[in-house]
Legacy VTK file of the C-alpha trace (Angstrom):
# vtk DataFile Version 3.0
C-alpha trace
ASCII
DATASET POLYDATA
POINTS 190 float
0.000 0.000 0.000
1.307 3.446 -0.932
1.613 5.859 1.965
0.008 9.275 1.458
2.121 12.423 1.783
0.245 13.498 4.905
1.009 10.154 6.578
4.670 10.435 5.586
4.950 13.939 7.039
3.376 12.842 10.334
5.568 9.757 10.552
8.722 11.909 10.751
10.479 11.451 14.064
10.202 14.447 16.432
13.989 14.914 16.275
13.792 15.459 12.505
10.959 17.987 12.859
12.745 19.810 15.702
16.084 19.953 13.862
14.402 21.175 10.674
12.437 23.845 12.542
15.469 25.085 14.504
17.685 25.095 11.389
15.129 27.088 9.402
14.530 29.472 12.303
18.248 30.110 12.941
19.013 30.304 9.224
16.205 32.807 8.734
17.442 34.878 11.666
20.965 34.988 10.276
19.725 35.850 6.786
17.520 38.672 8.076
20.424 40.297 9.927
22.720 40.502 6.891
21.215 43.772 5.657
20.218 46.795 7.739
16.706 46.607 9.163
14.145 48.671 7.302
15.666 48.389 3.845
13.769 46.847 0.943
16.385 44.083 0.692
16.037 43.165 4.353
12.235 42.976 4.010
12.588 40.756 0.956
14.958 38.437 2.830
12.557 38.482 5.799
9.699 37.423 3.499
11.677 34.594 1.910
12.904 33.377 5.318
9.375 33.429 6.742
8.037 31.507 3.743
10.797 28.913 4.215
9.723 28.472 7.844
5.983 28.725 7.200
5.764 26.110 4.427
6.955 23.033 6.379
5.157 24.104 9.567
1.842 24.519 7.727
2.392 21.210 5.906
2.904 19.456 9.247
-0.231 20.992 10.802
-2.298 20.258 7.701
-1.038 16.668 7.672
-2.083 16.227 11.291
-5.494 17.741 10.569
-6.073 15.651 7.452
-4.942 12.317 8.906
-6.830 12.791 12.196
-9.972 13.947 10.397
-9.883 11.012 7.989
-9.351 8.465 10.767
-12.019 10.115 12.923
-14.517 10.050 10.048
-14.219 6.265 9.980
-14.833 5.786 13.679
-17.557 8.356 14.404
-18.611 9.551 10.973
-17.475 13.150 11.435
-14.407 14.480 9.680
-14.767 18.213 10.196
-14.750 20.711 7.384
-11.997 23.136 8.278
-9.359 22.527 5.598
-10.184 25.918 4.067
-8.508 27.546 7.097
-5.130 26.226 5.985
-5.595 27.667 2.510
-6.782 30.979 3.947
-3.753 31.130 6.273
-1.359 30.442 3.417
-3.003 32.999 1.121
-3.152 35.659 3.854
0.406 35.191 5.082
1.862 34.873 1.581
0.006 38.048 0.560
1.523 39.839 3.523
4.988 38.492 2.755
4.677 39.665 -0.864
3.158 43.059 -0.033
5.545 43.917 2.812
8.687 44.258 0.625
6.597 46.148 -1.930
5.539 48.590 0.777
9.127 49.087 1.894
10.290 49.832 -1.656
7.392 52.143 -2.595
7.721 55.857 -1.923
4.911 57.329 0.217
4.183 59.838 -2.548
3.310 57.160 -5.115
-0.413 56.481 -5.708
-0.039 52.707 -5.085
1.421 53.315 -1.636
-1.956 53.869 0.070
-3.432 50.714 -1.477
-0.446 48.610 -0.427
-0.350 50.244 3.025
-4.005 49.267 3.506
-3.597 45.740 2.143
-0.593 44.874 4.345
-2.373 44.918 7.749
-5.503 43.300 6.299
-3.526 40.403 4.840
-1.544 40.112 8.074
-4.731 39.986 10.155
-6.426 37.418 7.898
-3.269 35.309 7.704
-2.626 35.305 11.448
-6.197 34.606 12.481
-6.427 31.777 9.948
-3.048 30.437 11.072
-4.184 30.175 14.692
-7.557 28.760 13.607
-5.854 26.102 11.465
-3.641 25.015 14.370
-6.793 24.869 16.503
-8.499 22.728 13.832
-5.562 20.299 13.815
-5.549 20.142 17.639
-9.295 19.588 17.674
-9.065 16.820 15.067
-6.374 14.987 17.056
-8.335 15.356 20.295
-11.533 14.140 18.633
-9.631 11.133 17.293
-8.237 10.355 20.769
-11.702 10.607 22.347
-13.481 8.957 19.379
-16.158 11.626 19.539
-17.691 14.171 17.178
-16.801 16.947 19.608
-14.483 17.260 22.560
-13.947 19.375 25.646
-12.419 22.822 25.239
-9.597 22.258 27.741
-8.368 19.129 25.953
-8.220 20.925 22.631
-6.557 23.939 24.266
-3.799 21.767 25.725
-3.137 20.126 22.370
-3.246 23.548 20.666
-0.557 24.916 22.991
1.630 21.875 22.365
1.193 22.238 18.597
1.817 25.971 18.689
5.205 25.357 20.315
5.922 22.646 17.767
9.632 21.892 18.394
8.853 21.135 22.057
5.221 20.048 21.848
5.812 17.434 19.162
7.737 15.359 21.685
4.696 15.291 23.969
2.068 14.546 21.311
4.194 12.105 19.285
2.792 8.998 21.089
-0.700 10.203 20.124
0.459 10.659 16.537
1.868 7.124 16.506
-1.522 5.791 17.674
-3.178 7.887 14.980
-0.927 6.496 12.263
-1.384 2.951 13.577
-5.145 3.226 13.080
-5.729 1.761 9.666
-7.392 3.890 7.052
-10.060 1.815 5.344
-10.726 2.661 1.700
-14.103 4.383 1.417
-16.647 2.736 -0.835
LINES 1 191
190 0 1 2 3 4 5 6 7 8 9 10 11 12 13 14 15 16 17 18 19 20 21 22 23 24 25 26 27 28 29 30 31 32 33 34 35 36 37 38 39 40 41 42 43 44 45 46 47 48 49 50 51 52 53 54 55 56 57 58 59 60 61 62 63 64 65 66 67 68 69 70 71 72 73 74 75 76 77 78 79 80 81 82 83 84 85 86 87 88 89 90 91 92 93 94 95 96 97 98 99 100 101 102 103 104 105 106 107 108 109 110 111 112 113 114 115 116 117 118 119 120 121 122 123 124 125 126 127 128 129 130 131 132 133 134 135 136 137 138 139 140 141 142 143 144 145 146 147 148 149 150 151 152 153 154 155 156 157 158 159 160 161 162 163 164 165 166 167 168 169 170 171 172 173 174 175 176 177 178 179 180 181 182 183 184 185 186 187 188 189
């Protein structure tokens, strides 16, 4: 049987995820500090570094959401319908990371400056709210899978959310739950 990408991502050992996260975070920090803060080049490097960090983190959270939702749908018949949050987070944050360097390189006297200056905080707000909501959706899906219920208590989801938010540390705590999740066979749907 061929393993899906989401299963492969979740089956990574916590050490691999932690090392990757720390390497990307430190590498991004070094890259950002090469040029003086506030220049267009530094904002472009900031955007590229953030995208390099954001992509694998969002893939990991989406994989957890998708696998837990699929396994939960088999046991209780409820998979959740929150995958759009991941797309919204990616679109919002990528829009911000594209618009931010444009804002830094546009003179305040140019006509496009006001449009970009308005779009930057809106895209940042949409991206951040969707990012937190998508992590919550993944935490909720894992908690629902653990409880084998259609819904779960707020405090259980909150605890899992906090562990997922601090991924390099929290993954070590939730990894046994992920192993149980991956061990649950996914039956082909008729």
